[in-house]
C-alpha positions as CSV (number, residue, x, y, z in Angstrom):
1,X,42.9,53.9,-32.5
2,X,44.0,57.7,-33.5
3,X,47.7,58.8,-32.9
4,X,46.6,60.8,-28.7
5,X,43.2,58.8,-28.4
6,X,42.4,55.5,-27.1
7,X,39.8,53.2,-26.6
8,X,37.2,53.9,-23.5
9,X,37.8,52.1,-20.6
10,X,41.4,51.2,-21.8
11,X,43.2,53.1,-19.2
12,X,43.8,56.6,-20.9
13,X,40.7,59.3,-21.3
14,X,39.0,58.7,-24.2
15,X,39.9,61.4,-26.9
16,X,42.5,63.0,-24.9
17,X,45.9,64.6,-26.8
18,X,48.9,64.4,-25.5
19,X,50.8,67.3,-27.9
20,X,52.9,68.9,-25.7
21,X,55.4,71.9,-26.4
22,X,58.2,70.9,-28.8
23,X,57.4,68.4,-32.1
24,X,59.6,66.0,-31.0
25,X,59.0,65.7,-27.5
26,X,55.3,65.3,-28.2
27,X,56.1,62.9,-30.8
28,X,57.7,60.8,-28.2
29,X,54.7,61.3,-25.7
30,X,52.4,60.2,-28.3
31,X,54.2,57.0,-29.1
32,X,54.4,56.3,-25.4
33,X,51.0,57.0,-24.9
34,X,49.7,55.1,-27.4
35,X,51.8,51.8,-26.4
36,X,50.6,52.7,-22.8
37,X,46.7,52.3,-23.9
38,X,47.7,49.2,-26.2
39,X,49.0,47.7,-23.2
40,X,46.1,48.7,-20.9
41,X,43.7,47.2,-23.7
42,X,45.7,43.9,-24.3
43,X,46.0,43.3,-20.4
44,X,42.1,44.1,-20.2
45,X,41.5,41.4,-22.5
46,X,43.5,38.8,-21.1
47,X,41.8,39.7,-18.0
48,X,38.5,38.9,-19.7
49,X,40.3,35.7,-21.2
50,X,41.4,34.9,-17.6
51,X,37.7,35.0,-16.5
52,X,36.2,32.9,-18.8
53,X,36.4,29.1,-17.1
54,X,38.7,26.5,-18.6
55,X,38.2,22.9,-18.6
56,X,39.9,20.2,-20.3
57,X,37.3,17.2,-20.6
58,X,38.3,14.0,-22.1
59,X,37.4,14.7,-25.3
60,X,38.9,18.1,-25.5
61,X,39.2,21.5,-24.1
62,X,35.9,24.0,-23.4
63,X,35.3,27.2,-21.9
64,X,32.1,28.3,-20.1
65,X,31.3,31.7,-18.8
66,X,31.1,33.0,-15.4
67,X,28.5,35.0,-13.8
68,X,27.2,36.2,-10.0
69,X,29.7,33.2,-8.4
70,X,28.7,30.6,-10.7
71,X,30.9,28.9,-13.3
72,X,28.2,27.4,-16.3
73,X,29.4,25.2,-19.0
74,X,26.4,24.5,-22.0
75,X,26.0,22.4,-24.3
76,X,28.7,19.6,-23.6
77,X,28.5,16.8,-26.3
78,X,28.9,13.5,-24.4
79,X,28.0,11.3,-27.0
80,X,27.8,11.6,-30.9
81,X,25.2,12.2,-33.6
82,X,22.2,9.9,-33.3
83,X,21.1,10.5,-36.8
84,X,20.3,8.2,-39.9
85,X,23.1,5.6,-39.3
86,X,23.5,6.0,-35.4
87,X,19.5,6.1,-35.3
88,X,18.5,3.4,-32.9
89,X,22.0,2.3,-31.4
90,X,24.1,2.8,-28.8
91,X,25.2,6.3,-27.8
92,X,28.8,6.9,-30.0
93,X,31.6,8.2,-28.8
94,X,32.1,12.0,-29.8
95,X,35.0,12.9,-32.4
96,X,37.7,14.4,-29.8
97,X,38.6,18.2,-30.4
98,X,42.0,20.2,-29.6
99,X,41.3,23.6,-30.0
100,X,39.2,25.3,-26.8
101,X,35.3,24.7,-27.4
102,X,32.9,27.3,-26.3
103,X,30.2,25.9,-23.9
104,X,28.2,29.0,-23.5
105,X,25.4,28.2,-25.3
106,X,22.9,25.2,-25.0
107,X,23.1,22.6,-27.2
108,X,20.2,21.1,-29.4
109,X,16.9,19.8,-27.6
110,X,16.3,15.6,-28.9
111,X,13.4,15.3,-31.7
112,X,10.2,15.7,-29.6
113,X,6.6,15.9,-29.8
114,X,4.6,19.2,-28.9
115,X,3.7,19.7,-25.3
116,X,0.7,18.4,-24.2
117,X,-2.1,20.8,-23.6
118,X,-4.9,19.2,-21.2
119,X,-8.6,19.6,-22.5
120,X,-9.4,21.8,-19.3
121,X,-6.1,23.9,-19.8
122,X,-2.9,23.7,-18.5
123,X,-1.0,25.5,-15.2
124,X,2.4,25.0,-17.5
125,X,4.0,28.4,-18.8
126,X,6.7,29.0,-20.6
127,X,9.6,28.1,-18.3
128,X,8.3,24.5,-18.4
129,X,8.8,23.6,-21.8
130,X,12.2,23.6,-24.0
131,X,13.2,26.8,-25.9
132,X,15.8,25.6,-28.4
133,X,15.8,24.3,-31.8
134,X,15.6,20.3,-32.1
135,X,18.1,17.7,-33.8
136,X,18.9,14.3,-33.8
137,X,22.6,15.3,-32.8
138,X,21.2,16.3,-29.4
139,X,23.3,14.2,-26.4
140,X,24.0,17.3,-24.7
141,X,25.0,18.3,-20.8
142,X,25.5,21.3,-18.9
143,X,27.2,21.8,-15.5
144,X,26.8,24.6,-13.4
145,X,29.5,24.5,-10.5
146,X,30.9,27.3,-7.7
147,X,33.4,29.5,-9.2
148,X,36.5,28.2,-7.8
149,X,35.4,24.6,-7.4
150,X,38.3,23.1,-9.9
151,X,40.6,24.7,-7.0
152,X,38.4,23.2,-4.0
153,X,37.4,19.8,-5.7
154,X,35.8,17.4,-4.1
155,X,32.5,18.7,-4.6
156,X,28.6,16.8,-4.8
157,X,27.0,16.3,-7.7
158,X,23.4,16.4,-8.8
159,X,22.3,14.8,-12.1
160,X,19.4,15.8,-13.0
161,X,16.9,13.9,-15.5
162,X,14.2,15.9,-17.1
163,X,10.7,15.0,-17.3
164,X,8.2,15.0,-20.0
165,X,6.5,11.5,-20.5
166,X,9.7,10.6,-22.4
167,X,8.5,12.4,-25.7
168,X,9.5,15.8,-24.7
169,X,11.6,17.8,-22.8
170,X,15.4,19.0,-22.2
171,X,18.0,19.6,-20.4
172,X,17.7,23.3,-21.1
173,X,14.1,23.7,-20.1
174,X,14.4,27.3,-18.0
175,X,13.3,25.7,-14.7
176,X,16.5,23.4,-14.7
177,X,18.9,26.2,-14.6
178,X,21.6,24.9,-12.0
179,X,23.0,28.4,-10.9
180,X,20.8,28.8,-7.4
181,X,21.8,25.1,-6.6
182,X,25.3,25.5,-7.6
183,X,25.9,28.6,-5.3
184,X,24.7,26.3,-2.7
185,X,28.0,24.4,-2.8
186,X,27.0,21.6,-5.2
187,X,27.6,21.1,-9.2
188,X,24.1,20.4,-10.9
189,X,24.5,18.5,-14.3
190,X,21.5,18.2,-16.3
191,X,21.2,16.2,-19.8
192,X,19.0,15.3,-22.9
193,X,18.2,11.8,-23.9
194,X,16.6,10.6,-26.7
195,X,12.6,10.7,-26.8
196,X,9.6,9.0,-28.5
197,X,10.0,7.0,-31.3
198,X,13.7,7.7,-31.9
199,X,14.4,6.3,-28.2
200,X,12.6,3.7,-27.1
201,X,11.7,2.0,-30.5
202,X,12.1,-2.0,-30.0
203,X,12.2,-4.3,-33.5
204,X,13.2,-7.8,-33.8
205,X,15.6,-6.5,-36.7
206,X,17.2,-4.4,-34.4
207,X,17.8,-7.0,-31.1
208,X,19.1,-9.2,-34.2
209,X,21.9,-6.7,-34.7
210,X,22.6,-6.1,-31.1
211,X,21.0,-8.3,-28.9
212,X,18.5,-6.1,-28.0
213,X,16.6,-3.2,-28.5
214,X,14.3,-0.6,-27.6
215,X,15.7,1.3,-24.6
216,X,18.0,3.6,-26.4
217,X,17.1,6.9,-24.1
218,X,18.2,4.7,-21.1
219,X,21.4,4.0,-22.8
220,X,22.0,7.6,-23.3
221,X,21.3,8.4,-19.4
222,X,23.4,5.9,-18.5
223,X,26.4,7.3,-21.1
224,X,25.7,10.8,-19.5
225,X,26.6,9.1,-16.2
226,X,29.5,7.8,-17.2
227,X,30.6,10.6,-18.9
228,X,30.1,12.4,-15.5
229,X,32.0,9.9,-13.7
230,X,35.1,9.9,-16.0
231,X,35.0,13.7,-16.5
232,X,33.3,15.9,-13.4
233,X,36.5,16.0,-11.2
234,X,37.9,18.1,-14.2
235,X,35.0,20.5,-12.7
236,X,35.8,20.1,-9.3
237,X,33.2,17.3,-8.7
238,X,33.9,13.7,-6.5
239,X,32.5,11.3,-8.9
240,X,32.1,8.9,-5.7
241,X,29.5,11.7,-4.7
242,X,27.1,11.7,-7.5
243,X,23.2,11.6,-7.0
244,X,20.9,11.1,-10.0
245,X,17.6,13.1,-9.7
246,X,14.4,13.7,-12.0
247,X,10.6,14.3,-12.1
248,X,8.0,12.7,-13.8
249,X,9.7,10.4,-16.3
250,X,12.8,11.8,-15.1
251,X,11.8,9.8,-11.6
252,X,10.7,6.7,-13.8
253,X,13.8,6.9,-15.2
254,X,15.5,7.0,-11.8
255,X,14.0,3.6,-11.1
256,X,15.0,2.2,-14.3
257,X,18.3,3.1,-13.4
258,X,18.0,1.7,-10.0
259,X,17.4,-1.7,-11.8
260,X,19.8,-1.5,-14.5
261,X,22.5,-3.5,-13.9
262,X,25.0,-1.3,-16.2
263,X,24.3,1.9,-14.0
264,X,25.5,0.2,-11.0
265,X,28.2,2.3,-9.2
266,X,27.4,5.3,-11.3
267,X,25.8,7.1,-8.7
268,X,25.1,7.2,-4.8
269,X,22.2,8.3,-4.0
270,X,18.7,8.8,-6.0
271,X,15.8,11.8,-6.0
272,X,12.4,10.9,-7.9
273,X,9.9,13.7,-7.9
274,X,6.4,12.8,-9.0
275,X,7.7,10.1,-7.9
276,X,7.9,6.6,-6.7
277,X,5.4,3.8,-7.6
278,X,3.8,5.7,-10.6
279,X,1.9,2.7,-11.7
280,X,2.4,3.0,-15.2
281,X,3.1,-0.5,-16.6
282,X,6.5,-1.4,-18.4
283,X,5.9,-3.0,-21.6
284,X,7.6,-6.3,-22.5
285,X,9.9,-6.5,-25.2
286,X,8.2,-9.1,-27.4
287,X,5.2,-6.7,-26.8
288,X,7.4,-3.7,-28.0
289,X,8.8,-5.5,-31.0
290,X,5.4,-6.0,-32.3
291,X,4.7,-2.4,-32.0
292,X,8.1,-1.5,-34.2
293,X,6.6,-3.9,-36.8
294,X,3.4,-1.6,-37.6
295,X,5.8,1.2,-37.1
296,X,7.3,0.0,-40.4
297,X,4.5,-1.1,-42.1
298,X,2.8,2.2,-41.5
299,X,6.5,3.9,-42.7
300,X,6.0,2.1,-45.5
301,X,9.5,0.4,-45.3
302,X,10.7,-3.2,-45.2
303,X,13.5,-2.8,-42.9
304,X,15.4,-0.9,-40.1
305,X,18.1,0.1,-42.9
306,X,15.0,1.8,-44.6
307,X,13.5,3.0,-41.9
308,X,17.2,4.7,-40.8
309,X,17.3,6.4,-44.3
310,X,14.1,8.0,-44.2
311,X,14.2,11.7,-42.6
312,X,13.2,11.9,-39.2
313,X,9.7,13.8,-39.6
314,X,8.8,11.0,-41.6
315,X,9.7,8.6,-39.4
316,X,8.2,10.7,-36.4
317,X,5.1,10.8,-39.1
318,X,5.0,7.2,-39.4
319,X,4.3,6.8,-35.5
320,X,1.0,8.8,-35.4
321,X,0.0,6.9,-39.0
322,X,-4.0,7.0,-38.8
323,X,-3.9,2.8,-39.2
324,X,-2.6,2.6,-36.1
325,X,-5.9,4.6,-34.6
326,X,-5.8,7.4,-32.2
327,X,-2.8,8.4,-30.5
328,X,-0.6,6.7,-32.5
329,X,2.1,4.6,-31.2
330,X,3.5,5.5,-27.8
331,X,7.1,5.1,-26.8
332,X,8.8,4.7,-23.2
333,X,11.1,2.4,-21.7
334,X,10.6,-1.3,-22.0
335,X,11.2,-4.4,-20.0
336,X,14.3,-6.1,-22.1
337,X,17.6,-8.1,-21.5
338,X,20.5,-5.7,-22.4
339,X,19.1,-2.3,-20.1
340,X,16.2,-3.5,-18.3
341,X,15.8,-7.1,-17.6
342,X,13.6,-6.7,-14.3
343,X,12.4,-3.5,-13.3
344,X,11.0,-4.3,-10.1
345,X,14.4,-5.4,-9.1
346,X,16.0,-2.0,-8.0
347,X,18.9,-1.8,-6.0
348,X,18.0,-1.1,-2.4
349,X,21.6,0.1,-0.8
350,X,21.3,3.6,-2.2
351,X,19.5,6.3,-0.2
352,X,16.1,7.6,-2.0
353,X,14.5,10.9,-1.5
354,X,10.9,10.6,-3.0
355,X,7.7,12.3,-2.8
356,X,4.6,14.1,-4.7
357,X,2.6,17.0,-5.0
358,X,-0.7,17.4,-2.9
359,X,-2.8,17.7,-6.3
360,X,-0.9,15.4,-8.8
361,X,-4.3,14.8,-10.8
362,X,-5.3,18.2,-11.1
363,X,-4.7,18.4,-14.6
364,X,-6.9,15.1,-15.4
365,X,-10.2,14.2,-16.0
366,X,-11.6,13.2,-12.5
367,X,-10.3,16.4,-10.5
368,X,-13.3,18.7,-11.5
369,X,-15.8,15.8,-10.7
370,X,-18.0,17.6,-7.9
371,X,-21.0,15.3,-7.3
372,X,-22.1,12.9,-5.1
373,X,-23.2,10.4,-7.9
374,X,-19.6,11.3,-9.7
375,X,-17.8,10.5,-6.4
376,X,-19.2,7.1,-6.2
377,X,-18.6,6.6,-9.9
378,X,-15.0,7.4,-9.4
379,X,-15.0,4.9,-6.5
380,X,-16.1,1.9,-8.8
381,X,-13.8,3.2,-11.7
382,X,-10.6,3.0,-9.4
383,X,-11.8,0.4,-6.7
384,X,-14.5,-2.1,-8.7
385,X,-15.6,-4.6,-6.5
386,X,-13.3,-3.6,-3.8
387,X,-15.2,-0.2,-3.6
388,X,-17.1,-0.8,-0.3
389,X,-13.7,-1.1,1.9
390,X,-13.0,2.5,0.2
391,X,-16.4,4.3,0.9
392,X,-16.1,4.9,4.4
393,X,-12.9,7.3,3.5
394,X,-14.5,9.3,1.2
395,X,-18.0,10.1,2.0
396,X,-20.5,13.0,0.8
397,X,-23.8,14.6,1.6
398,X,-23.8,17.2,-1.1
399,X,-21.8,18.4,-4.0
400,X,-19.3,20.8,-2.2
401,X,-18.3,17.8,-0.1
402,X,-18.1,15.3,-2.8
403,X,-15.4,17.7,-4.4
404,X,-13.2,17.7,-1.2
405,X,-13.6,13.9,-1.2
406,X,-12.8,13.8,-4.8
407,X,-9.4,15.2,-4.3
408,X,-8.4,13.7,-1.2
409,X,-8.9,10.2,-2.7
410,X,-6.7,11.3,-5.6
411,X,-4.0,12.5,-3.4
412,X,-4.4,9.6,-0.8
413,X,-4.3,7.2,-3.7
414,X,-0.9,8.5,-5.0
415,X,0.4,8.4,-1.6
416,X,-0.5,4.9,-1.3
417,X,1.2,4.1,-4.3
418,X,4.2,5.6,-3.0
419,X,4.1,3.9,0.0
420,X,3.6,0.6,-1.8
421,X,6.8,0.7,-3.6
422,X,8.5,1.7,-0.6
423,X,7.2,-1.8,1.0
424,X,9.1,-3.8,-1.8
425,X,12.4,-2.6,-0.2
426,X,14.0,-5.5,2.3
427,X,14.4,-4.3,5.9
428,X,17.9,-3.7,5.9
429,X,17.5,-1.3,2.6
430,X,19.1,2.3,2.8
431,X,16.8,5.1,4.3
432,X,13.8,6.5,2.4
433,X,12.5,9.9,3.0
434,X,9.3,11.1,1.6
435,X,7.3,14.5,0.9
436,X,4.3,15.9,0.1
437,X,4.4,19.2,-1.8
438,X,1.0,21.3,-0.9
439,X,1.6,25.1,-1.9
440,X,-0.5,26.8,-4.3
441,X,2.1,28.9,-6.7
442,X,1.1,32.6,-7.1
443,X,-0.8,33.3,-9.9
444,X,-2.1,29.8,-10.5
445,X,-5.9,29.4,-9.6
446,X,-6.3,27.6,-6.4
447,X,-9.6,26.1,-7.3
448,X,-8.4,24.7,-10.6
449,X,-5.1,23.4,-10.5
450,X,-3.4,23.7,-6.8
451,X,-0.4,22.2,-5.8
452,X,-0.1,20.6,-9.7
453,X,2.1,18.3,-11.4
454,X,5.4,19.9,-11.2
455,X,4.8,22.6,-9.6
456,X,7.9,22.1,-7.1
457,X,10.6,22.5,-9.5
458,X,10.8,26.1,-9.0
459,X,11.1,25.7,-5.3
460,X,13.7,22.9,-5.6
461,X,16.0,24.9,-8.7
462,X,15.5,28.5,-7.0
463,X,14.2,29.4,-10.2
464,X,10.9,31.1,-9.2
465,X,11.8,34.4,-11.5
466,X,11.8,32.3,-14.9
467,X,8.1,32.6,-14.4
468,X,6.0,35.7,-15.2
469,X,4.0,35.4,-11.9
470,X,4.2,37.8,-9.2
471,X,6.7,36.1,-6.6
472,X,5.8,36.4,-3.0
473,X,8.2,36.5,0.0
474,X,6.7,33.1,1.5
475,X,7.3,31.3,-2.3
476,X,11.3,32.6,-1.3
477,X,11.3,30.8,1.9
478,X,9.7,27.4,0.3
479,X,12.4,27.6,-2.1
480,X,14.9,28.4,0.4
481,X,13.5,25.7,2.9
482,X,13.5,23.2,-0.2
483,X,17.1,23.8,-1.6
484,X,18.5,23.3,1.9
485,X,17.2,20.2,2.0
486,X,18.0,18.9,-1.3
487,X,21.5,20.2,-1.2
488,X,21.9,18.5,2.0
489,X,21.0,14.9,0.8
490,X,23.1,15.3,-2.3
491,X,25.7,16.2,0.1
492,X,25.2,13.6,2.4
493,X,22.7,11.1,1.7
494,X,20.1,12.6,3.9
495,X,18.0,15.9,4.1
496,X,18.8,17.0,7.8
497,X,21.9,18.8,7.7
498,X,23.6,18.5,10.5
499,X,23.6,21.4,13.0
500,X,20.4,22.9,10.7
501,X,17.3,24.7,12.6
502,X,15.0,23.1,10.0
503,X,12.7,20.9,11.1
504,X,13.9,17.3,11.3
505,X,12.4,15.5,7.9
506,X,11.8,11.8,9.3
507,X,12.4,8.5,7.6
508,X,9.8,6.9,6.2
509,X,9.7,3.9,8.2
510,X,8.4,6.2,11.0
511,X,5.1,6.3,8.9
512,X,5.3,10.1,8.6
513,X,6.8,12.4,5.3
514,X,7.7,15.7,5.4
515,X,4.9,18.2,5.3
516,X,6.8,21.3,2.3
517,X,5.1,24.2,1.4
518,X,2.6,26.0,2.9
519,X,3.9,24.1,6.6
520,X,7.3,22.5,6.8
521,X,6.7,19.9,9.1
522,X,6.2,15.9,9.6
523,X,2.7,14.4,8.8
524,X,1.1,11.0,8.9
525,X,1.7,9.7,5.6
526,X,-1.8,7.9,5.6
527,X,-4.2,7.1,8.6
528,X,-3.6,3.2,9.5
529,X,-6.9,1.9,8.6
530,X,-6.8,4.0,5.1
531,X,-3.2,2.7,4.3
532,X,-4.3,-1.0,4.8
533,X,-7.4,-0.7,2.8
534,X,-4.9,0.5,0.3
535,X,-2.4,-1.9,0.8
536,X,-5.0,-4.9,0.7
537,X,-6.4,-3.8,-2.7
538,X,-2.8,-4.0,-4.1
539,X,-2.1,-7.0,-2.7
540,X,-5.5,-8.4,-4.3
541,X,-4.2,-7.2,-7.9
542,X,-5.6,-3.7,-7.5
543,X,-3.6,-1.4,-9.8
544,X,-2.4,2.2,-7.6
545,X,-0.5,4.8,-9.5
546,X,0.2,8.2,-8.7
547,X,-2.4,9.8,-11.2
């Protein structure tokens, strides 16, 4: 700053010269003007600093950023580095800090495989995928809250667990931005957890070391929920009003957490989007340990210590070694005594919101089947000698009607799988509310992908503008409706807000599910005869699933 001038916006006109009449008076005036400018500039800086939200977590103070009525705190470590010596160990405590830590950018994503690209193309565009660097130092949470939440306090909390087949994904995926939901009066927390070979490796030596092995990714999720319980009140949230939510692998994680003894008491409600009754078998501990032994052989090492000493990319490469056969080893949650002793034994006192999209299987090979012969082949492949019981429901006289029947079969099988899961809950269980999302997103070829797996995410989070698609008013209306239902469930354990003009969402026990998307109205889950056939098929040992 030169004599007689000040910075623009600091309270004086830029470049103005305050020299007047006598030299002495001019000098005094210049000094006074400079002091006024300096004070104004400092006041402006103080205002900016005051606007940056500050929270003192149990590990140390952090500062976030505030935009349009929402405070965001990004890249907060909830556990320590998982690399080398900490690889395949329970999440370690975060070293405390005393200097204010900037929480304005996302932390690193966890190491992962490249995004899946189905042979027939993909409906998933950039907003569905992680955008940051990846590292073994990746256990971060992100928090969005309404501005002023710290003063109000007691806000309900939604903790989001990302999908990605347990081999990909991140809490920083653009679709999961919690800003729009936070504006509705809740706090949103997203998290990272270890993936693939780094998150779910089991081995006898690891089991001897810690009493069990294999579910490190689930341990991370539980550690993040504990972080929320210990810290969320400092952000203005209520630690007794936590809803755990997830989609796809995140939904599978939600069900694992419902069964995990060490997760009891960490959340009050659960949301499982695509979904419940996924039909994916969970590997037993002994088989997972045997797979771990194959990995050591493929890596050319003889001990876990040696495997920990390898660079991360060498470990990942060993999991895809040709000696293991295509596509290499696949790692996901397993049954083991420490974290997940019995996946089927899920706590039933937790209200659940669950559901699926109408076209979950549209990226799979069966979706494009379009002849009478292919329909018959699908019936036999899916139902074996029980196909005779399903033919009356899926008939076709030509290729056009065969294509329609194929798509209806895939959809109804997924609904039946969800219903079969709900049937395992006792009569006095907390309520289940279920949905079917049926809407083709603008810019997605309806004839190919329809209401594809994960399409509802942009509507739930209100992040439609994260895509490059031309968003229509109908899309925004659907998003507003769905956010209203989700926020009500997070707040009260019921998607039906008191006094809301929105259509009433019935409990699944009524036999109805909520249609969301093109129409918002209750619909029959399945016709009674169709459900009876699926129920009998499952009772006889038949396998149902989402896909």
